[in-house]
PLY file of the C-alpha trace (Angstrom):
ply
format ascii 1.0
element vertex 283
property float x
property float y
property float z
element edge 282
property int vertex1
property int vertex2
end_header
-0.05 0.02 0.01
1.23 3.55 -0.68
0.18 7.04 0.17
-3.25 8.11 1.50
-5.82 8.37 -1.39
-8.81 9.40 0.89
-8.62 11.68 3.88
-11.76 12.59 5.96
-11.12 15.14 8.62
-13.60 16.63 11.15
-16.60 15.41 8.92
-19.93 16.66 10.51
-23.55 16.60 9.23
-26.63 17.56 11.68
-30.40 17.03 11.11
-31.76 19.79 13.68
-30.35 18.69 16.92
-29.39 15.12 15.80
-25.63 14.92 15.07
-25.88 12.28 12.34
-21.92 12.45 11.81
-20.04 14.23 14.62
-16.45 15.19 14.06
-15.20 12.07 12.17
-11.65 11.41 10.71
-10.17 8.71 9.18
-8.04 7.84 6.17
-8.02 4.95 3.52
-4.49 4.48 1.80
-4.04 3.34 -1.86
-4.70 -0.37 -2.11
-6.27 -0.73 1.42
-9.55 -2.14 2.50
-11.17 -0.25 5.21
-14.45 -1.32 6.87
-16.72 1.01 8.65
-19.02 -0.93 11.30
-21.26 0.21 14.21
-24.82 -0.25 15.60
-27.82 0.94 13.57
-27.97 4.61 13.39
-24.52 5.09 14.06
-23.58 7.35 10.75
-22.19 4.63 8.51
-24.31 5.23 5.37
-24.46 8.87 6.18
-20.72 9.13 5.91
-20.58 6.89 2.72
-23.34 9.36 1.30
-20.98 12.44 2.30
-18.09 11.05 0.67
-19.98 10.14 -2.58
-21.51 13.57 -2.70
-25.24 12.59 -2.15
-25.10 14.81 0.99
-22.93 18.02 1.64
-21.22 18.17 5.15
-21.92 21.01 7.53
-18.16 20.59 8.59
-15.06 19.05 7.62
-13.01 18.28 4.83
-12.75 15.33 2.32
-9.67 15.04 0.31
-9.67 12.46 -2.45
-6.17 11.96 -4.52
-4.94 15.32 -3.21
-8.23 17.18 -4.05
-10.92 18.63 -1.80
-14.43 16.96 -2.93
-16.55 17.73 0.08
-19.93 19.34 -0.98
-19.19 18.28 -4.78
-22.26 16.75 -6.60
-22.32 13.14 -6.91
-21.50 13.06 -10.58
-18.32 15.06 -9.88
-17.42 12.90 -7.38
-17.94 9.81 -9.67
-15.77 11.69 -12.34
-12.88 12.05 -9.59
-12.75 8.38 -9.49
-15.25 7.07 -6.75
-17.85 4.65 -7.34
-20.28 3.16 -5.05
-23.07 0.71 -4.38
-26.10 1.32 -2.10
-27.42 -0.18 1.09
-30.73 -1.20 -0.52
-29.66 -1.76 -4.00
-30.35 0.18 -7.03
-30.81 -0.96 -10.59
-32.93 0.44 -13.45
-35.86 -2.26 -13.68
-36.68 -1.39 -17.33
-33.08 -1.48 -18.74
-31.18 -4.63 -19.35
-28.60 -6.11 -17.11
-26.09 -4.90 -19.74
-27.37 -1.56 -19.81
-27.49 -1.26 -16.13
-23.62 -1.74 -16.10
-23.00 0.54 -19.28
-24.52 3.45 -17.31
-21.64 4.07 -15.12
-19.58 4.33 -18.54
-21.77 7.59 -19.66
-19.25 10.15 -18.34
-16.12 8.47 -19.94
-17.58 8.61 -23.49
-16.24 11.31 -25.75
-16.92 10.02 -29.27
-20.75 9.77 -28.24
-20.82 12.74 -26.00
-18.89 15.74 -27.67
-18.13 18.80 -25.34
-19.09 16.87 -22.39
-17.16 19.00 -20.08
-19.49 21.76 -20.77
-22.52 20.07 -19.26
-21.90 21.71 -16.03
-22.06 25.22 -17.40
-25.44 26.72 -17.34
-25.48 28.81 -20.46
-23.52 26.21 -22.52
-25.50 23.03 -21.49
-27.47 22.80 -24.51
-24.53 22.34 -26.85
-23.05 19.01 -25.73
-26.89 17.78 -25.65
-27.39 18.82 -29.29
-24.00 17.29 -30.29
-24.70 14.04 -28.53
-27.99 13.71 -30.32
-26.20 14.38 -33.84
-23.49 11.92 -32.90
-26.18 9.39 -32.17
-27.75 9.68 -35.68
-24.59 10.15 -37.74
-22.24 7.51 -36.08
-18.98 7.08 -37.50
-16.01 4.93 -37.10
-14.77 6.73 -33.73
-18.27 6.14 -32.28
-18.21 2.42 -33.25
-14.77 1.86 -31.65
-15.97 3.44 -28.61
-19.15 1.61 -28.30
-17.19 -1.76 -28.96
-15.03 -1.04 -26.06
-17.96 -0.35 -23.85
-19.53 -3.63 -24.79
-16.15 -5.20 -23.87
-15.84 -3.53 -20.63
-19.50 -4.36 -19.69
-18.95 -7.97 -20.86
-15.63 -8.08 -18.44
-17.56 -6.98 -15.49
-20.68 -9.52 -16.06
-17.86 -12.34 -16.41
-17.03 -11.67 -12.64
-20.18 -13.55 -12.09
-19.94 -16.24 -14.64
-22.88 -18.59 -13.56
-25.22 -15.43 -12.80
-24.89 -12.59 -15.18
-23.61 -13.10 -18.73
-26.59 -15.29 -19.60
-28.77 -12.53 -18.28
-27.23 -9.98 -20.06
-30.25 -9.02 -22.09
-32.83 -9.60 -19.53
-34.78 -6.77 -18.02
-33.13 -5.97 -14.29
-36.65 -6.31 -12.95
-36.82 -9.99 -13.72
-33.51 -10.62 -11.52
-33.47 -12.26 -8.24
-32.37 -10.16 -5.28
-29.11 -11.40 -5.15
-28.49 -11.12 -8.96
-29.61 -7.28 -8.79
-26.90 -6.87 -6.20
-24.38 -8.55 -8.42
-25.40 -6.27 -11.04
-25.03 -3.08 -9.05
-21.23 -4.16 -8.10
-20.66 -4.79 -11.84
-22.00 -1.51 -12.32
-19.66 0.08 -10.02
-16.55 -1.57 -10.97
-16.87 -0.90 -14.81
-15.55 2.74 -14.83
-12.26 1.17 -12.97
-12.85 3.37 -9.74
-9.69 4.40 -7.54
-12.08 3.90 -4.70
-15.05 1.71 -4.46
-17.59 2.43 -1.89
-19.47 -0.72 -0.87
-22.38 -0.05 1.34
-23.73 -3.49 2.77
-23.09 -5.44 -0.51
-24.36 -8.60 1.36
-27.46 -7.37 3.02
-30.36 -9.71 2.30
-27.88 -12.66 0.80
-27.89 -15.86 2.32
-24.74 -17.66 3.60
-23.58 -19.00 0.28
-24.21 -15.70 -1.44
-22.30 -13.85 1.14
-19.46 -16.33 0.95
-19.26 -15.76 -2.98
-19.29 -11.97 -2.52
-16.58 -12.30 0.08
-14.28 -14.25 -2.48
-15.03 -11.34 -5.05
-14.06 -8.91 -2.54
-10.76 -10.85 -1.79
-9.86 -11.16 -5.53
-10.48 -7.21 -5.95
-8.19 -6.60 -2.87
-5.58 -8.91 -4.37
-5.82 -6.90 -7.44
-5.21 -3.65 -5.46
-8.49 -2.24 -5.35
-8.97 0.39 -2.60
-12.35 -0.26 -0.88
-14.36 1.69 2.01
-17.07 -1.02 3.14
-19.87 -0.80 5.00
-20.84 -4.10 6.68
-22.60 -5.86 9.57
-21.32 -9.31 9.05
-18.20 -9.71 11.00
-16.85 -12.82 9.26
-16.60 -10.77 6.09
-15.28 -7.91 7.64
-12.53 -9.67 9.26
-11.55 -11.64 6.14
-11.29 -8.64 3.87
-10.35 -5.52 6.02
-6.98 -4.23 6.52
-8.65 -1.76 9.14
-11.74 -1.37 10.78
-13.54 2.03 11.78
-16.10 1.83 14.28
-18.67 4.38 14.51
-21.29 4.95 17.66
-23.81 7.78 17.82
-22.34 9.58 14.73
-18.88 9.63 16.50
-15.47 7.87 15.44
-15.22 5.16 18.41
-12.18 3.09 17.26
-9.82 2.81 14.21
-7.53 -0.27 14.17
-6.85 -3.75 12.83
-9.74 -6.15 12.90
-8.52 -8.32 15.70
-7.74 -5.10 17.89
-11.01 -3.63 17.30
-12.89 -6.83 17.77
-11.65 -6.97 21.52
-11.85 -3.47 22.24
-14.42 -2.98 25.03
-15.74 0.26 23.69
-16.77 -1.79 20.72
-18.25 -4.42 22.76
-20.29 -1.91 24.96
-21.33 -0.12 21.83
-22.91 -3.40 20.38
-24.12 -4.85 23.51
-25.09 -1.88 25.56
-22.95 -2.88 28.59
-19.58 -3.87 29.13
-18.68 -7.39 29.18
-18.27 -8.82 32.84
-14.57 -9.58 33.73
-13.97 -13.23 33.66
-13.37 -14.80 37.11
-12.28 -18.14 38.66
-15.73 -18.33 40.50
0 1
1 2
2 3
3 4
4 5
5 6
6 7
7 8
8 9
9 10
10 11
11 12
12 13
13 14
14 15
15 16
16 17
17 18
18 19
19 20
20 21
21 22
22 23
23 24
24 25
25 26
26 27
27 28
28 29
29 30
30 31
31 32
32 33
33 34
34 35
35 36
36 37
37 38
38 39
39 40
40 41
41 42
42 43
43 44
44 45
45 46
46 47
47 48
48 49
49 50
50 51
51 52
52 53
53 54
54 55
55 56
56 57
57 58
58 59
59 60
60 61
61 62
62 63
63 64
64 65
65 66
66 67
67 68
68 69
69 70
70 71
71 72
72 73
73 74
74 75
75 76
76 77
77 78
78 79
79 80
80 81
81 82
82 83
83 84
84 85
85 86
86 87
87 88
88 89
89 90
90 91
91 92
92 93
93 94
94 95
95 96
96 97
97 98
98 99
99 100
100 101
101 102
102 103
103 104
104 105
105 106
106 107
107 108
108 109
109 110
110 111
111 112
112 113
113 114
114 115
115 116
116 117
117 118
118 119
119 120
120 121
121 122
122 123
123 124
124 125
125 126
126 127
127 128
128 129
129 130
130 131
131 132
132 133
133 134
134 135
135 136
136 137
137 138
138 139
139 140
140 141
141 142
142 143
143 144
144 145
145 146
146 147
147 148
148 149
149 150
150 151
151 152
152 153
153 154
154 155
155 156
156 157
157 158
158 159
159 160
160 161
161 162
162 163
163 164
164 165
165 166
166 167
167 168
168 169
169 170
170 171
171 172
172 173
173 174
174 175
175 176
176 177
177 178
178 179
179 180
180 181
181 182
182 183
183 184
184 185
185 186
186 187
187 188
188 189
189 190
190 191
191 192
192 193
193 194
194 195
195 196
196 197
197 198
198 199
199 200
200 201
201 202
202 203
203 204
204 205
205 206
206 207
207 208
208 209
209 210
210 211
211 212
212 213
213 214
214 215
215 216
216 217
217 218
218 219
219 220
220 221
221 222
222 223
223 224
224 225
225 226
226 227
227 228
228 229
229 230
230 231
231 232
232 233
233 234
234 235
235 236
236 237
237 238
238 239
239 240
240 241
241 242
242 243
243 244
244 245
245 246
246 247
247 248
248 249
249 250
250 251
251 252
252 253
253 254
254 255
255 256
256 257
257 258
258 259
259 260
260 261
261 262
262 263
263 264
264 265
265 266
266 267
267 268
268 269
269 270
270 271
271 272
272 273
273 274
274 275
275 276
276 277
277 278
278 279
279 280
280 281
281 282
């Protein structure tokens, strides 16, 4: 692992008198897998939403690859190299599985989206939209090459789940099982080759066999050097894939350390059980 890719400093967000995230600070190094755990309502998903741009913090800094991104819109954060999945799973039901994955490559297209860098400029926003419509009608060799590359990248990610997704590539996503929707979402997050992958409970609702499959995929990604920030409740998975574990409780950072150290920390035990573990005696 090399230097720090993500730095979160003094991150805070309040809803009225409720401090959902309260002065949270941690880092994620390049190639590292960091898991965020804590009781329900501890601020885990809110922290992911702040990093990914779905929410804007009231205080604090988020530095990614040396640039501040706090308060940036989600599409700008994605362009910077951060991709995510969602706690409840989100696919476009009326699109095919392949199209669901392809959506994540929209921002990377150049031949199909001329002047795409102007899309954030209010006065000039119409120009790239007009040229995109023209490009779709005219086509051309550059656009065909780009489409072929998109199809190759999508197929590559579907092949991560060889017994599940490739044969369903042209099926509508609404026909998929719950687990296959989660697999599709993971494939979509990976297709733009993000520098940082945010995973919000990727095995929620999965049975033990499905959870084991996802754990193996995460270990493969880790071996390949993928940097990941993972929110998860299943401690077997957390212990298997994590280099470090960040524990939140009541919106505050409680512990930050190696999985085996965190698991034995009395503050973590109290946060999960509501009381401290009684000392072991010979009586």
